[in-house]
mmCIF file as gemmi writes it, N, C-alpha and C atoms, coordinates in Angstrom:
data_model
loop_
_atom_site.group_PDB
_atom_site.id
_atom_site.type_symbol
_atom_site.label_atom_id
_atom_site.label_alt_id
_atom_site.label_comp_id
_atom_site.label_asym_id
_atom_site.label_entity_id
_atom_site.label_seq_id
_atom_site.pdbx_PDB_ins_code
_atom_site.Cartn_x
_atom_site.Cartn_y
_atom_site.Cartn_z
_atom_site.occupancy
_atom_site.B_iso_or_equiv
_atom_site.pdbx_formal_charge
_atom_site.auth_seq_id
_atom_site.auth_asym_id
_atom_site.pdbx_PDB_model_num
ATOM 1 N N . MET Axp A 1 ? 0.836 -1.187 0 1 0 ? 1 A 1
ATOM 2 C CA . MET Axp A 1 ? 0 0 0 1 0 ? 1 A 1
ATOM 3 C C . MET Axp A 1 ? 0.876 1.244 0 1 0 ? 1 A 1
ATOM 4 N N . ASN Axp A 2 ? 0.378 2.265 -0.621 1 0 ? 2 A 1
ATOM 5 C CA . ASN Axp A 2 ? 1.04 3.554 -0.646 1 0 ? 2 A 1
ATOM 6 C C . ASN Axp A 2 ? 0.858 4.209 0.734 1 0 ? 2 A 1
ATOM 7 N N . PRO Axp A 3 ? 1.852 4.923 1.23 1 0 ? 3 A 1
ATOM 8 C CA . PRO Axp A 3 ? 1.716 5.56 2.543 1 0 ? 3 A 1
ATOM 9 C C . PRO Axp A 3 ? 0.504 6.483 2.671 1 0 ? 3 A 1
ATOM 10 N N . HIS Axp A 4 ? 0.05 7.038 1.562 1 0 ? 4 A 1
ATOM 11 C CA . HIS Axp A 4 ? -1.071 7.972 1.607 1 0 ? 4 A 1
ATOM 12 C C . HIS Axp A 4 ? -2.421 7.298 1.404 1 0 ? 4 A 1
ATOM 13 N N . ASP Axp A 5 ? -2.422 5.977 1.163 1 0 ? 5 A 1
ATOM 14 C CA . ASP Axp A 5 ? -3.683 5.238 1.027 1 0 ? 5 A 1
ATOM 15 C C . ASP Axp A 5 ? -4.363 5.132 2.382 1 0 ? 5 A 1
ATOM 16 N N . ASP Axp A 6 ? -5.688 5.144 2.362 1 0 ? 6 A 1
ATOM 17 C CA . ASP Axp A 6 ? -6.445 5 3.604 1 0 ? 6 A 1
ATOM 18 C C . ASP Axp A 6 ? -6.314 3.584 4.136 1 0 ? 6 A 1
ATOM 19 N N . LEU Axp A 7 ? -5.824 3.461 5.345 1 0 ? 7 A 1
ATOM 20 C CA . LEU Axp A 7 ? -5.799 2.177 6.03 1 0 ? 7 A 1
ATOM 21 C C . LEU Axp A 7 ? -7.153 1.978 6.707 1 0 ? 7 A 1
ATOM 22 N N . CYS Axp A 8 ? -7.611 3.008 7.383 1 0 ? 8 A 1
ATOM 23 C CA . CYS Axp A 8 ? -8.961 3.01 7.954 1 0 ? 8 A 1
ATOM 24 C C . CYS Axp A 8 ? -9.844 3.759 6.972 1 0 ? 8 A 1
ATOM 25 N N . VAL Axp A 9 ? -10.563 2.992 6.164 1 0 ? 9 A 1
ATOM 26 C CA . VAL Axp A 9 ? -11.404 3.575 5.125 1 0 ? 9 A 1
ATOM 27 C C . VAL Axp A 9 ? -12.59 4.324 5.732 1 0 ? 9 A 1
ATOM 28 N N . CYS Axp A 10 ? -13.132 3.827 6.825 1 0 ? 10 A 1
ATOM 29 C CA . CYS Axp A 10 ? -14.292 4.469 7.455 1 0 ? 10 A 1
ATOM 30 C C . CYS Axp A 10 ? -14.017 5.925 7.83 1 0 ? 10 A 1
ATOM 31 N N . PHE Axp A 11 ? -12.824 6.183 8.364 1 0 ? 11 A 1
ATOM 32 C CA . PHE Axp A 11 ? -12.494 7.526 8.841 1 0 ? 11 A 1
ATOM 33 C C . PHE Axp A 11 ? -11.367 8.176 8.048 1 0 ? 11 A 1
ATOM 34 N N . HIS Axp A 12 ? -11.003 7.574 6.919 1 0 ? 12 A 1
ATOM 35 C CA . HIS Axp A 12 ? -9.984 8.13 6.01 1 0 ? 12 A 1
ATOM 36 C C . HIS Axp A 12 ? -8.667 8.425 6.737 1 0 ? 12 A 1
ATOM 37 N N . VAL Axp A 13 ? -8.153 7.418 7.428 1 0 ? 13 A 1
ATOM 38 C CA . VAL Axp A 13 ? -6.879 7.543 8.137 1 0 ? 13 A 1
ATOM 39 C C . VAL Axp A 13 ? -5.838 6.77 7.331 1 0 ? 13 A 1
ATOM 40 N N . SER Axp A 14 ? -4.823 7.469 6.871 1 0 ? 14 A 1
ATOM 41 C CA . SER Axp A 14 ? -3.817 6.86 5.998 1 0 ? 14 A 1
ATOM 42 C C . SER Axp A 14 ? -2.81 6.011 6.777 1 0 ? 14 A 1
ATOM 43 N N . CYS Axp A 15 ? -2.132 5.15 6.047 1 0 ? 15 A 1
ATOM 44 C CA . CYS Axp A 15 ? -1.055 4.332 6.635 1 0 ? 15 A 1
ATOM 45 C C . CYS Axp A 15 ? -0.011 5.238 7.277 1 0 ? 15 A 1
ATOM 46 N N . GLN Axp A 16 ? 0.338 6.295 6.565 1 0 ? 16 A 1
ATOM 47 C CA . GLN Axp A 16 ? 1.362 7.212 7.051 1 0 ? 16 A 1
ATOM 48 C C . GLN Axp A 16 ? 0.951 7.849 8.381 1 0 ? 16 A 1
ATOM 49 N N . LYS Axp A 17 ? -0.301 8.263 8.501 1 0 ? 17 A 1
ATOM 50 C CA . LYS Axp A 17 ? -0.774 8.873 9.752 1 0 ? 17 A 1
ATOM 51 C C . LYS Axp A 17 ? -0.691 7.886 10.906 1 0 ? 17 A 1
ATOM 52 N N . VAL Axp A 18 ? -1.085 6.64 10.648 1 0 ? 18 A 1
ATOM 53 C CA . VAL Axp A 18 ? -1.051 5.626 11.707 1 0 ? 18 A 1
ATOM 54 C C . VAL Axp A 18 ? 0.384 5.346 12.125 1 0 ? 18 A 1
ATOM 55 N N . ARG Axp A 19 ? 1.26 5.163 11.158 1 0 ? 19 A 1
ATOM 56 C CA . ARG Axp A 19 ? 2.668 4.878 11.496 1 0 ? 19 A 1
ATOM 57 C C . ARG Axp A 19 ? 3.292 6.02 12.294 1 0 ? 19 A 1
ATOM 58 N N . LYS Axp A 20 ? 3.02 7.247 11.881 1 0 ? 20 A 1
ATOM 59 C CA . LYS Axp A 20 ? 3.567 8.401 12.599 1 0 ? 20 A 1
ATOM 60 C C . LYS Axp A 20 ? 2.997 8.473 14.008 1 0 ? 20 A 1
ATOM 61 N N . PHE Axp A 21 ? 1.698 8.241 14.149 1 0 ? 21 A 1
ATOM 62 C CA . PHE Axp A 21 ? 1.064 8.243 15.469 1 0 ? 21 A 1
ATOM 63 C C . PHE Axp A 21 ? 1.723 7.213 16.383 1 0 ? 21 A 1
ATOM 64 N N . VAL Axp A 22 ? 1.938 6.002 15.879 1 0 ? 22 A 1
ATOM 65 C CA . VAL Axp A 22 ? 2.534 4.943 16.695 1 0 ? 22 A 1
ATOM 66 C C . VAL Axp A 22 ? 3.974 5.298 17.071 1 0 ? 22 A 1
ATOM 67 N N . ARG Axp A 23 ? 4.735 5.831 16.112 1 0 ? 23 A 1
ATOM 68 C CA . ARG Axp A 23 ? 6.122 6.214 16.411 1 0 ? 23 A 1
ATOM 69 C C . ARG Axp A 23 ? 6.194 7.315 17.467 1 0 ? 23 A 1
ATOM 70 N N . LEU Axp A 24 ? 5.294 8.288 17.367 1 0 ? 24 A 1
ATOM 71 C CA . LEU Axp A 24 ? 5.359 9.433 18.277 1 0 ? 24 A 1
ATOM 72 C C . LEU Axp A 24 ? 4.768 9.163 19.65 1 0 ? 24 A 1
ATOM 73 N N . THR Axp A 25 ? 3.685 8.404 19.707 1 0 ? 25 A 1
ATOM 74 C CA . THR Axp A 25 ? 2.996 8.216 20.991 1 0 ? 25 A 1
ATOM 75 C C . THR Axp A 25 ? 3.367 6.92 21.701 1 0 ? 25 A 1
ATOM 76 N N . ARG Axp A 26 ? 3.914 5.958 20.965 1 0 ? 26 A 1
ATOM 77 C CA . ARG Axp A 26 ? 4.3 4.657 21.541 1 0 ? 26 A 1
ATOM 78 C C . ARG Axp A 26 ? 3.18 4.075 22.415 1 0 ? 26 A 1
ATOM 79 N N . PRO Axp A 27 ? 2.004 3.81 21.827 1 0 ? 27 A 1
ATOM 80 C CA . PRO Axp A 27 ? 0.894 3.275 22.631 1 0 ? 27 A 1
ATOM 81 C C . PRO Axp A 27 ? 1.244 1.923 23.244 1 0 ? 27 A 1
ATOM 82 N N . GLU Axp A 28 ? 0.814 1.706 24.466 1 0 ? 28 A 1
ATOM 83 C CA . GLU Axp A 28 ? 1.098 0.453 25.187 1 0 ? 28 A 1
ATOM 84 C C . GLU Axp A 28 ? 0.407 -0.75 24.544 1 0 ? 28 A 1
ATOM 85 N N . VAL Axp A 29 ? -0.782 -0.525 24.002 1 0 ? 29 A 1
ATOM 86 C CA . VAL Axp A 29 ? -1.563 -1.592 23.371 1 0 ? 29 A 1
ATOM 87 C C . VAL Axp A 29 ? -2.076 -1.091 22.021 1 0 ? 29 A 1
ATOM 88 N N . PRO Axp A 30 ? -2.289 -2.005 21.066 1 0 ? 30 A 1
ATOM 89 C CA . PRO Axp A 30 ? -2.742 -1.568 19.744 1 0 ? 30 A 1
ATOM 90 C C . PRO Axp A 30 ? -4.08 -0.832 19.741 1 0 ? 30 A 1
ATOM 91 N N . SER Axp A 31 ? -4.95 -1.143 20.671 1 0 ? 31 A 1
ATOM 92 C CA . SER Axp A 31 ? -6.265 -0.49 20.686 1 0 ? 31 A 1
ATOM 93 C C . SER Axp A 31 ? -6.167 1.022 20.897 1 0 ? 31 A 1
ATOM 94 N N . ARG Axp A 32 ? -5.07 1.498 21.438 1 0 ? 32 A 1
ATOM 95 C CA . ARG Axp A 32 ? -4.882 2.941 21.643 1 0 ? 32 A 1
ATOM 96 C C . ARG Axp A 32 ? -4.705 3.683 20.323 1 0 ? 32 A 1
ATOM 97 N N . ILE Axp A 33 ? -4.48 2.945 19.233 1 0 ? 33 A 1
ATOM 98 C CA . ILE Axp A 33 ? -4.364 3.577 17.919 1 0 ? 33 A 1
ATOM 99 C C . ILE Axp A 33 ? -5.688 4.243 17.541 1 0 ? 33 A 1
ATOM 100 N N . SER Axp A 34 ? -6.763 3.848 18.185 1 0 ? 34 A 1
ATOM 101 C CA . SER Axp A 34 ? -8.061 4.475 17.922 1 0 ? 34 A 1
ATOM 102 C C . SER Axp A 34 ? -8.023 5.973 18.204 1 0 ? 34 A 1
ATOM 103 N N . GLU Axp A 35 ? -7.07 6.414 18.989 1 0 ? 35 A 1
ATOM 104 C CA . GLU Axp A 35 ? -6.911 7.837 19.283 1 0 ? 35 A 1
ATOM 105 C C . GLU Axp A 35 ? -6.382 8.606 18.075 1 0 ? 35 A 1
ATOM 106 N N . CYS Axp A 36 ? -5.978 7.892 17.057 1 0 ? 36 A 1
ATOM 107 C CA . CYS Axp A 36 ? -5.504 8.499 15.817 1 0 ? 36 A 1
ATOM 108 C C . CYS Axp A 36 ? -6.698 8.65 14.872 1 0 ? 36 A 1
ATOM 109 N N . TYR Axp A 37 ? -7.442 9.703 15.048 1 0 ? 37 A 1
ATOM 110 C CA . TYR Axp A 37 ? -8.596 10.033 14.2 1 0 ? 37 A 1
ATOM 111 C C . TYR Axp A 37 ? -9.654 8.939 14.159 1 0 ? 37 A 1
ATOM 112 N N . GLY Axp A 38 ? -9.741 8.116 15.188 1 0 ? 38 A 1
ATOM 113 C CA . GLY Axp A 38 ? -10.766 7.075 15.26 1 0 ? 38 A 1
ATOM 114 C C . GLY Axp A 38 ? -10.439 5.804 14.501 1 0 ? 38 A 1
ATOM 115 N N . ALA Axp A 39 ? -9.211 5.654 14.072 1 0 ? 39 A 1
ATOM 116 C CA . ALA Axp A 39 ? -8.823 4.474 13.293 1 0 ? 39 A 1
ATOM 117 C C . ALA Axp A 39 ? -9.225 3.187 14.005 1 0 ? 39 A 1
ATOM 118 N N . GLY Axp A 40 ? -9.88 2.297 13.269 1 0 ? 40 A 1
ATOM 119 C CA . GLY Axp A 40 ? -10.256 0.994 13.802 1 0 ? 40 A 1
ATOM 120 C C . GLY Axp A 40 ? -11.576 0.955 14.546 1 0 ? 40 A 1
ATOM 121 N N . THR Axp A 41 ? -12.259 2.085 14.659 1 0 ? 41 A 1
ATOM 122 C CA . THR Axp A 41 ? -13.499 2.1 15.436 1 0 ? 41 A 1
ATOM 123 C C . THR Axp A 41 ? -14.765 2.032 14.582 1 0 ? 41 A 1
ATOM 124 N N . GLY Axp A 42 ? -14.608 1.942 13.284 1 0 ? 42 A 1
ATOM 125 C CA . GLY Axp A 42 ? -15.768 1.847 12.39 1 0 ? 42 A 1
ATOM 126 C C . GLY Axp A 42 ? -16.152 0.397 12.182 1 0 ? 42 A 1
ATOM 127 N N . CYS Axp A 43 ? -15.884 -0.113 11.013 1 0 ? 43 A 1
ATOM 128 C CA . CYS Axp A 43 ? -16.32 -1.47 10.645 1 0 ? 43 A 1
ATOM 129 C C . CYS Axp A 43 ? -15.435 -2.574 11.216 1 0 ? 43 A 1
ATOM 130 N N . GLY Axp A 44 ? -14.194 -2.247 11.582 1 0 ? 44 A 1
ATOM 131 C CA . GLY Axp A 44 ? -13.292 -3.239 12.162 1 0 ? 44 A 1
ATOM 132 C C . GLY Axp A 44 ? -12.358 -3.912 11.184 1 0 ? 44 A 1
ATOM 133 N N . TRP Axp A 45 ? -12.554 -3.692 9.885 1 0 ? 45 A 1
ATOM 134 C CA . TRP Axp A 45 ? -11.713 -4.339 8.875 1 0 ? 45 A 1
ATOM 135 C C . TRP Axp A 45 ? -10.23 -4.041 9.086 1 0 ? 45 A 1
ATOM 136 N N . CYS Axp A 46 ? -9.886 -2.841 9.425 1 0 ? 46 A 1
ATOM 137 C CA . CYS Axp A 46 ? -8.475 -2.451 9.483 1 0 ? 46 A 1
ATOM 138 C C . CYS Axp A 46 ? -7.761 -2.868 10.77 1 0 ? 46 A 1
ATOM 139 N N . ILE Axp A 47 ? -8.46 -3.389 11.741 1 0 ? 47 A 1
ATOM 140 C CA . ILE Axp A 47 ? -7.835 -3.707 13.028 1 0 ? 47 A 1
ATOM 141 C C . ILE Axp A 47 ? -6.613 -4.619 12.895 1 0 ? 47 A 1
ATOM 142 N N . PRO Axp A 48 ? -6.655 -5.716 12.13 1 0 ? 48 A 1
ATOM 143 C CA . PRO Axp A 48 ? -5.439 -6.535 11.999 1 0 ? 48 A 1
ATOM 144 C C . PRO Axp A 48 ? -4.266 -5.772 11.386 1 0 ? 48 A 1
ATOM 145 N N . PHE Axp A 49 ? -4.555 -4.826 10.512 1 0 ? 49 A 1
ATOM 146 C CA . PHE Axp A 49 ? -3.504 -4.032 9.886 1 0 ? 49 A 1
ATOM 147 C C . PHE Axp A 49 ? -2.938 -3.014 10.872 1 0 ? 49 A 1
ATOM 148 N N . LEU Axp A 50 ? -3.792 -2.449 11.697 1 0 ? 50 A 1
ATOM 149 C CA . LEU Axp A 50 ? -3.331 -1.543 12.751 1 0 ? 50 A 1
ATOM 150 C C . LEU Axp A 50 ? -2.447 -2.295 13.733 1 0 ? 50 A 1
ATOM 151 N N . GLU Axp A 51 ? -2.841 -3.521 14.075 1 0 ? 51 A 1
ATOM 152 C CA . GLU Axp A 51 ? -2.038 -4.341 14.988 1 0 ? 51 A 1
ATOM 153 C C . GLU Axp A 51 ? -0.688 -4.684 14.369 1 0 ? 51 A 1
ATOM 154 N N . GLU Axp A 52 ? -0.661 -4.915 13.054 1 0 ? 52 A 1
ATOM 155 C CA . GLU Axp A 52 ? 0.604 -5.194 12.367 1 0 ? 52 A 1
ATOM 156 C C . GLU Axp A 52 ? 1.524 -3.984 12.422 1 0 ? 52 A 1
ATOM 157 N N . ILE Axp A 53 ? 0.985 -2.799 12.211 1 0 ? 53 A 1
ATOM 158 C CA . ILE Axp A 53 ? 1.804 -1.586 12.301 1 0 ? 53 A 1
ATOM 159 C C . ILE Axp A 53 ? 2.333 -1.413 13.715 1 0 ? 53 A 1
ATOM 160 N N . TRP Axp A 54 ? 1.492 -1.621 14.71 1 0 ? 54 A 1
ATOM 161 C CA . TRP Axp A 54 ? 1.912 -1.495 16.113 1 0 ? 54 A 1
ATOM 162 C C . TRP Axp A 54 ? 3.048 -2.467 16.422 1 0 ? 54 A 1
ATOM 163 N N . SER Axp A 55 ? 2.884 -3.73 16.02 1 0 ? 55 A 1
ATOM 164 C CA . SER Axp A 55 ? 3.919 -4.744 16.265 1 0 ? 55 A 1
ATOM 165 C C . SER Axp A 55 ? 5.209 -4.406 15.534 1 0 ? 55 A 1
ATOM 166 N N . ALA Axp A 56 ? 5.087 -4.005 14.298 1 0 ? 56 A 1
ATOM 167 C CA . ALA Axp A 56 ? 6.267 -3.69 13.493 1 0 ? 56 A 1
ATOM 168 C C . ALA Axp A 56 ? 7.05 -2.528 14.093 1 0 ? 56 A 1
ATOM 169 N N . GLU Axp A 57 ? 6.354 -1.494 14.483 1 0 ? 57 A 1
ATOM 170 C CA . GLU Axp A 57 ? 7.04 -0.343 15.084 1 0 ? 57 A 1
ATOM 171 C C . GLU Axp A 57 ? 7.716 -0.736 16.4 1 0 ? 57 A 1
ATOM 172 N N . LYS Axp A 58 ? 7.044 -1.561 17.172 1 0 ? 58 A 1
ATOM 173 C CA . LYS Axp A 58 ? 7.605 -2.012 18.45 1 0 ? 58 A 1
ATOM 174 C C . LYS Axp A 58 ? 8.868 -2.857 18.235 1 0 ? 58 A 1
ATOM 175 N N . GLU Axp A 59 ? 8.866 -3.639 17.141 1 0 ? 59 A 1
ATOM 176 C CA . GLU Axp A 59 ? 9.999 -4.517 16.832 1 0 ? 59 A 1
ATOM 177 C C . GLU Axp A 59 ? 11.041 -3.854 15.933 1 0 ? 59 A 1
ATOM 178 N N . GLY Axp A 60 ? 10.798 -2.626 15.509 1 0 ? 60 A 1
ATOM 179 C CA . GLY Axp A 60 ? 11.748 -1.901 14.683 1 0 ? 60 A 1
ATOM 180 C C . GLY Axp A 60 ? 11.854 -2.412 13.253 1 0 ? 60 A 1
ATOM 181 N N . ARG Axp A 61 ? 10.754 -2.866 12.695 1 0 ? 61 A 1
ATOM 182 C CA . ARG Axp A 61 ? 10.755 -3.359 11.318 1 0 ? 61 A 1
ATOM 183 C C . ARG Axp A 61 ? 9.638 -2.666 10.539 1 0 ? 61 A 1
ATOM 184 N N . ASP Axp A 62 ? 9.693 -2.818 9.218 1 0 ? 62 A 1
ATOM 185 C CA . ASP Axp A 62 ? 8.618 -2.279 8.383 1 0 ? 62 A 1
ATOM 186 C C . ASP Axp A 62 ? 7.407 -3.185 8.476 1 0 ? 62 A 1
ATOM 187 N N . PRO Axp A 63 ? 6.211 -2.621 8.536 1 0 ? 63 A 1
ATOM 188 C CA . PRO Axp A 63 ? 5.008 -3.456 8.59 1 0 ? 63 A 1
ATOM 189 C C . PRO Axp A 63 ? 4.788 -4.185 7.268 1 0 ? 63 A 1
ATOM 190 N N . ASN Axp A 64 ? 4.208 -5.357 7.349 1 0 ? 64 A 1
ATOM 191 C CA . ASN Axp A 64 ? 3.93 -6.162 6.17 1 0 ? 64 A 1
ATOM 192 C C . ASN Axp A 64 ? 2.538 -5.812 5.639 1 0 ? 64 A 1
ATOM 193 N N . LEU Axp A 65 ? 2.483 -4.789 4.816 1 0 ? 65 A 1
ATOM 194 C CA . LEU Axp A 65 ? 1.223 -4.34 4.229 1 0 ? 65 A 1
ATOM 195 C C . LEU Axp A 65 ? 1.351 -4.371 2.71 1 0 ? 65 A 1
ATOM 196 N N . ARG Axp A 66 ? 1.912 -5.437 2.212 1 0 ? 66 A 1
ATOM 197 C CA . ARG Axp A 66 ? 2.212 -5.533 0.784 1 0 ? 66 A 1
ATOM 198 C C . ARG Axp A 66 ? 1.005 -5.988 -0.022 1 0 ? 66 A 1
ATOM 199 N N . MET Axp A 67 ? 0.205 -5.031 -0.392 1 0 ? 67 A 1
ATOM 200 C CA . MET Axp A 67 ? -0.909 -5.273 -1.306 1 0 ? 67 A 1
ATOM 201 C C . MET Axp A 67 ? -1.253 -3.941 -1.934 1 0 ? 67 A 1
ATOM 202 N N . THR Axp A 68 ? -1.905 -4.012 -3.066 1 0 ? 68 A 1
ATOM 203 C CA . THR Axp A 68 ? -2.307 -2.77 -3.722 1 0 ? 68 A 1
ATOM 204 C C . THR Axp A 68 ? -3.524 -2.193 -3.018 1 0 ? 68 A 1
ATOM 205 N N . LYS Axp A 69 ? -3.766 -0.94 -3.274 1 0 ? 69 A 1
ATOM 206 C CA . LYS Axp A 69 ? -4.954 -0.282 -2.734 1 0 ? 69 A 1
ATOM 207 C C . LYS Axp A 69 ? -6.205 -1.004 -3.217 1 0 ? 69 A 1
ATOM 208 N N . GLU Axp A 70 ? -6.2 -1.407 -4.487 1 0 ? 70 A 1
ATOM 209 C CA . GLU Axp A 70 ? -7.349 -2.093 -5.067 1 0 ? 70 A 1
ATOM 210 C C . GLU Axp A 70 ? -7.587 -3.438 -4.382 1 0 ? 70 A 1
ATOM 211 N N . GLU Axp A 71 ? -6.514 -4.191 -4.135 1 0 ? 71 A 1
ATOM 212 C CA . GLU Axp A 71 ? -6.655 -5.483 -3.449 1 0 ? 71 A 1
ATOM 213 C C . GLU Axp A 71 ? -7.19 -5.273 -2.031 1 0 ? 71 A 1
ATOM 214 N N . TYR Axp A 72 ? -6.676 -4.275 -1.337 1 0 ? 72 A 1
ATOM 215 C CA . TYR Axp A 72 ? -7.126 -3.957 0.017 1 0 ? 72 A 1
ATOM 216 C C . TYR Axp A 72 ? -8.622 -3.672 0.025 1 0 ? 72 A 1
ATOM 217 N N . LEU Axp A 73 ? -9.079 -2.838 -0.905 1 0 ? 73 A 1
ATOM 218 C CA . LEU Axp A 73 ? -10.494 -2.476 -0.96 1 0 ? 73 A 1
ATOM 219 C C . LEU Axp A 73 ? -11.368 -3.654 -1.381 1 0 ? 73 A 1
ATOM 220 N N . THR Axp A 74 ? -10.855 -4.502 -2.27 1 0 ? 74 A 1
ATOM 221 C CA . THR Axp A 74 ? -11.598 -5.694 -2.682 1 0 ? 74 A 1
ATOM 222 C C . THR Axp A 74 ? -11.762 -6.653 -1.513 1 0 ? 74 A 1
ATOM 223 N N . ARG Axp A 75 ? -10.699 -6.851 -0.762 1 0 ? 75 A 1
ATOM 224 C CA . ARG Axp A 75 ? -10.764 -7.736 0.404 1 0 ? 75 A 1
ATOM 225 C C . ARG Axp A 75 ? -11.687 -7.156 1.482 1 0 ? 75 A 1
ATOM 226 N N . ARG Axp A 76 ? -11.691 -5.842 1.623 1 0 ? 76 A 1
ATOM 227 C CA . ARG Axp A 76 ? -12.593 -5.195 2.585 1 0 ? 76 A 1
ATOM 228 C C . ARG Axp A 76 ? -14.047 -5.406 2.163 1 0 ? 76 A 1
ATOM 229 N N . LYS Axp A 77 ? -14.303 -5.281 0.882 1 0 ? 77 A 1
ATOM 230 C CA . LYS Axp A 77 ? -15.658 -5.482 0.37 1 0 ? 77 A 1
ATOM 231 C C . LYS Axp A 77 ? -16.137 -6.908 0.647 1 0 ? 77 A 1
ATOM 232 N N . ALA Axp A 78 ? -15.247 -7.883 0.438 1 0 ? 78 A 1
ATOM 233 C CA . ALA Axp A 78 ? -15.584 -9.288 0.716 1 0 ? 78 A 1
ATOM 234 C C . ALA Axp A 78 ? -15.837 -9.501 2.209 1 0 ? 78 A 1
ATOM 235 N N . TYR Axp A 79 ? -15.069 -8.836 3.043 1 0 ? 79 A 1
ATOM 236 C CA . TYR Axp A 79 ? -15.24 -8.89 4.5 1 0 ? 79 A 1
ATOM 237 C C . TYR Axp A 79 ? -16.641 -8.432 4.879 1 0 ? 79 A 1
ATOM 238 N N . HIS Axp A 80 ? -17.082 -7.353 4.288 1 0 ? 80 A 1
ATOM 239 C CA . HIS Axp A 80 ? -18.423 -6.836 4.571 1 0 ? 80 A 1
ATOM 240 C C . HIS Axp A 80 ? -19.506 -7.743 4.004 1 0 ? 80 A 1
ATOM 241 N N . ALA Axp A 81 ? -19.267 -8.28 2.813 1 0 ? 81 A 1
ATOM 242 C CA . ALA Axp A 81 ? -20.254 -9.166 2.186 1 0 ? 81 A 1
ATOM 243 C C . ALA Axp A 81 ? -20.455 -10.437 3.01 1 0 ? 81 A 1
ATOM 244 N N . ALA Axp A 82 ? -19.383 -10.903 3.647 1 0 ? 82 A 1
ATOM 245 C CA . ALA Axp A 82 ? -19.449 -12.118 4.466 1 0 ? 82 A 1
ATOM 246 C C . ALA Axp A 82 ? -20.091 -11.844 5.822 1 0 ? 82 A 1
ATOM 247 N N . GLY Axp A 83 ? -20.287 -10.584 6.133 1 0 ? 83 A 1
ATOM 248 C CA . GLY Axp A 83 ? -20.877 -10.228 7.435 1 0 ? 83 A 1
ATOM 249 C C . GLY Axp A 83 ? -19.789 -10.004 8.457 1 0 ? 83 A 1
ATOM 250 N N . SER Axp A 84 ? -19.268 -8.795 8.492 1 0 ? 84 A 1
ATOM 251 C CA . SER Axp A 84 ? -18.194 -8.479 9.437 1 0 ? 84 A 1
ATOM 252 C C . SER Axp A 84 ? -18.663 -8.73 10.863 1 0 ? 84 A 1
ATOM 253 N N . PRO Axp A 85 ? -17.745 -9.133 11.752 1 0 ? 85 A 1
ATOM 254 C CA . PRO Axp A 85 ? -18.111 -9.387 13.144 1 0 ? 85 A 1
ATOM 255 C C . PRO Axp A 85 ? -18.806 -8.198 13.812 1 0 ? 85 A 1
ATOM 256 N N . ARG Axp A 86 ? -18.455 -6.99 13.44 1 0 ? 86 A 1
ATOM 257 C CA . ARG Axp A 86 ? -19.082 -5.822 14.053 1 0 ? 86 A 1
ATOM 258 C C . ARG Axp A 86 ? -20.532 -5.658 13.617 1 0 ? 86 A 1
ATOM 259 N N . LYS Axp A 87 ? -20.866 -6.102 12.423 1 0 ? 87 A 1
ATOM 260 C CA . LYS Axp A 87 ? -22.247 -6.025 11.948 1 0 ? 87 A 1
ATOM 261 C C . LYS Axp A 87 ? -23.137 -7.019 12.692 1 0 ? 87 A 1
ATOM 262 N N . GLN Axp A 88 ? -22.55 -8.107 13.185 1 0 ? 88 A 1
ATOM 263 C CA . GLN Axp A 88 ? -23.307 -9.17 13.816 1 0 ? 88 A 1
ATOM 264 C C . GLN Axp A 88 ? -23.621 -8.888 15.274 1 0 ? 88 A 1
ATOM 265 N N . ARG Axp A 89 ? -23.097 -7.833 15.814 1 0 ? 89 A 1
ATOM 266 C CA . ARG Axp A 89 ? -23.326 -7.502 17.236 1 0 ? 89 A 1
ATOM 267 C C . ARG Axp A 89 ? -24.708 -6.965 17.455 1 0 ? 89 A 1
């Protein structure tokens, strides 16, 4: 993914914003990333990706987000079509 692509599509939070937030604030747990413009609090699709960024920053490595923007959005669409866990609550 491009750094400027939305990682959290619901709230239009880019990969770059999330990575910078994690580097600057060093959240103790991944759920604190929600303080970055609400990332991860909408449909829930991006939560595993937010956790990957948190882990990667903590371990000093680049996050494994190797997919195109189109693939990311296609997989998100399939997630919603299958009935995301947040919709089932």
